C-alpha positions as CSV (number, residue, x, y, z in Angstrom):
1,M,0.0,0.1,0.0
2,T,1.4,3.4,-0.9
3,D,1.3,6.2,1.7
4,H,0.1,9.6,0.6
5,N,0.1,13.0,2.5
6,I,-3.1,14.6,1.7
7,G,-4.3,17.8,3.4
8,V,-8.0,18.3,3.8
9,D,-9.6,21.7,4.7
10,I,-13.2,21.0,6.0
11,S,-15.8,23.7,5.4
12,K,-19.6,23.3,5.9
13,S,-20.3,22.7,2.3
14,H,-17.3,21.0,1.0
15,L,-13.7,19.5,1.5
16,D,-10.6,20.8,-0.3
17,A,-7.8,18.2,-0.6
18,F,-4.3,18.6,-1.8
19,R,-2.0,15.7,-2.4
20,L,1.7,16.6,-1.5
21,E,3.3,14.0,-3.6
22,D,2.2,15.5,-6.9
23,G,0.6,18.8,-6.0
24,A,-2.9,17.6,-7.0
25,A,-5.8,19.6,-5.6
26,Q,-9.5,18.6,-5.7
27,R,-12.8,19.7,-4.0
28,F,-15.2,17.1,-2.6
29,E,-18.7,17.3,-1.7
30,A,-18.6,14.0,0.2
31,K,-17.5,12.8,3.7
32,L,-14.0,11.3,3.5
33,G,-13.7,10.1,7.1
34,E,-15.8,7.1,6.4
35,T,-13.5,5.9,3.7
36,F,-10.0,7.1,4.5
37,P,-8.0,7.2,7.7
38,L,-7.7,10.7,9.0
39,V,-5.7,12.7,11.4
40,K,-7.4,15.7,13.2
41,V,-5.2,18.7,13.7
42,N,-5.5,21.6,15.9
43,P,-6.5,24.6,13.8
44,L,-4.2,27.0,15.7
45,Q,-1.2,24.6,15.3
46,A,-1.9,24.3,11.6
47,R,-2.3,28.0,11.2
48,R,1.1,28.6,13.0
49,F,2.8,26.0,10.9
50,A,1.6,27.7,7.7
51,E,2.9,31.0,9.1
52,A,6.2,29.5,9.9
53,H,6.4,28.3,6.3
54,G,5.8,31.9,5.2
55,T,2.1,31.4,4.3
56,R,0.0,34.3,5.0
57,A,-2.8,33.6,2.8
58,K,-6.1,31.9,4.3
59,T,-7.9,30.1,1.7
60,D,-9.3,26.5,1.8
61,A,-7.0,25.4,-0.9
62,V,-3.9,26.9,0.8
63,D,-5.0,25.3,4.1
64,A,-5.4,21.9,2.6
65,R,-1.8,22.3,1.0
66,M,-0.3,23.3,4.4
67,L,-2.2,20.4,6.1
68,A,-0.5,17.9,3.7
69,R,2.9,19.5,4.4
70,M,2.2,19.4,8.1
71,G,1.2,15.7,8.0
72,A,4.6,14.9,6.1
73,A,6.8,16.9,8.3
74,F,5.4,15.5,11.6
75,D,4.6,12.2,10.2
76,L,1.2,12.1,11.8
77,V,-0.4,8.8,12.4
78,P,-4.2,8.3,11.4
79,Q,-6.7,7.8,14.0
80,V,-8.3,4.4,14.2
81,S,-11.7,4.8,12.3
82,C,-14.8,4.7,14.4
83,S,-18.2,3.3,13.6
84,K,-21.4,5.6,13.4
85,E,-22.3,4.2,16.7
86,I,-19.2,5.6,18.3
87,F,-19.7,9.1,16.9
88,V,-23.4,9.1,18.4
89,L,-21.9,7.9,21.8
90,R,-19.5,10.8,21.6
91,D,-22.2,13.3,20.8
92,L,-24.4,12.0,23.6
93,H,-21.5,12.4,26.0
94,V,-21.0,16.0,24.9
95,A,-24.6,16.7,25.3
96,R,-24.6,15.2,28.8
97,T,-21.5,17.1,29.9
98,G,-23.3,20.3,28.8
99,L,-26.3,19.3,31.0
100,L,-24.2,18.7,34.0
101,K,-22.7,22.2,33.7
102,D,-26.0,23.6,33.4
103,R,-27.2,21.7,36.4
104,T,-24.2,23.0,38.5
105,R,-25.0,26.6,37.2
106,L,-28.7,26.2,38.1
107,R,-27.9,24.8,41.6
108,N,-25.5,27.5,42.4
109,R,-27.9,30.2,41.1
110,A,-30.8,28.7,43.4
111,K,-28.7,29.3,46.4
112,T,-28.5,33.0,45.9
113,Q,-32.0,33.9,44.6
114,D,-34.5,35.6,46.9
115,I,-37.3,36.4,44.4
116,A,-40.0,33.7,44.3
117,V,-40.6,33.6,40.7
118,L,-37.0,33.3,40.0
119,K,-36.7,30.4,42.4
120,R,-39.7,28.6,41.0
121,Q,-38.3,29.0,37.4
122,T,-34.9,27.9,38.3
123,K,-36.4,25.0,40.2
124,A,-38.5,24.0,37.1
125,R,-35.4,24.2,34.8
126,L,-33.4,22.1,37.2
127,A,-35.9,19.4,37.3
128,Q,-35.9,19.5,33.3
129,V,-32.1,19.3,33.3
130,E,-32.3,16.4,35.6
131,R,-34.9,14.5,33.4
132,H,-32.7,15.2,30.3
133,V,-29.6,13.7,32.0
134,V,-31.7,10.6,33.1
135,E,-33.0,10.3,29.4
136,L,-29.3,10.6,28.1
137,D,-28.0,8.1,30.6
138,A,-30.5,5.6,29.4
139,E,-29.8,6.2,25.8
140,I,-26.1,5.8,26.3
141,A,-26.6,2.6,28.2
142,A,-28.8,1.1,25.7
143,L,-26.4,2.1,22.8
144,I,-23.4,0.6,24.7
145,A,-25.4,-2.6,25.5
146,A,-26.6,-3.0,21.9
147,G,-23.1,-3.1,20.6
148,Q,-21.1,-6.2,21.2
149,T,-17.7,-4.6,21.3
150,T,-18.9,-1.6,23.3
151,A,-20.6,-3.7,25.9
152,R,-17.5,-5.9,26.2
153,N,-15.2,-2.8,26.6
154,R,-17.6,-1.3,29.3
155,D,-17.5,-4.6,31.2
156,I,-13.7,-4.6,31.0
157,L,-13.5,-1.0,32.2
158,C,-16.1,-1.6,35.1
159,S,-14.0,-4.6,36.3
160,M,-11.1,-2.2,37.3
161,P,-11.3,-0.8,40.8
162,G,-12.6,2.8,40.9
163,I,-14.3,2.7,37.5
164,G,-18.1,2.7,37.5
165,T,-20.7,2.6,34.6
166,V,-20.9,6.3,34.2
167,T,-17.1,6.6,34.0
168,A,-16.8,3.6,31.8
169,A,-19.3,5.0,29.4
170,A,-17.8,8.4,29.2
171,S,-14.3,7.1,28.8
172,P,-12.9,7.0,25.2
173,F,-11.6,3.4,25.9
174,S,-15.3,2.3,26.0
175,S,-15.5,2.7,22.3
176,Q,-12.1,1.1,21.3
177,I,-9.9,-0.8,23.6
178,H,-6.6,-1.9,22.0
179,R,-3.0,-2.5,23.1
180,T,-1.8,1.0,22.8
181,S,-5.0,2.4,24.8
182,W,-4.0,0.6,27.8
183,L,-0.8,2.7,28.0
184,S,-2.8,5.8,28.6
185,L,-4.8,4.3,31.6
186,P,-3.9,5.8,35.0
187,A,-0.9,4.0,36.7
188,K,-3.1,3.1,39.8
189,V,-5.2,0.8,37.7
190,F,-2.2,-1.4,36.8
191,V,-0.9,-1.3,40.4
192,A,-4.3,-2.5,41.6
193,E,-4.4,-5.4,39.0
194,Q,-0.8,-6.8,39.9
195,P,-0.9,-9.9,41.9
196,A,0.2,-9.4,45.5
């Protein structure tokens, strides 16, 4: 298999791609992530890389060219492709995290309010957020249980001391556990698992 460094600049309506080896550039209307292995790059780092190479222009085609050069220069490794189920799980976790932040904000606000109508409205919003968290938890649990791999990975994580179902479901390891993932787990997990 031949390796190519292809920079892809993603916008709302299209993708601009640039292949470094032969300078070919093309615009796509389709999603490439489901077909090709991709590397996500921090936009600020990509911009700074382009500026370090003397490129001040900011167009999609120039960005794609710089992303291809950046991939070649840093020998970036593609991420393991994820199933649609994993993307849905991630979106649900992001929504759940937002709700938990809202809940904290509402609880703090409720402690300082003196006006009856505001207290009542905050209490109603807090109850609504609580219902939404429960609903998302049920959806996440059902999605994990429905997938054979995700259910097995959740069970593996839950078997470790100190990791419960919520932590296991929120963990990036619940979606894909492979040999290199274990290197990122906290050291205390390995200490707890060693025989006495």
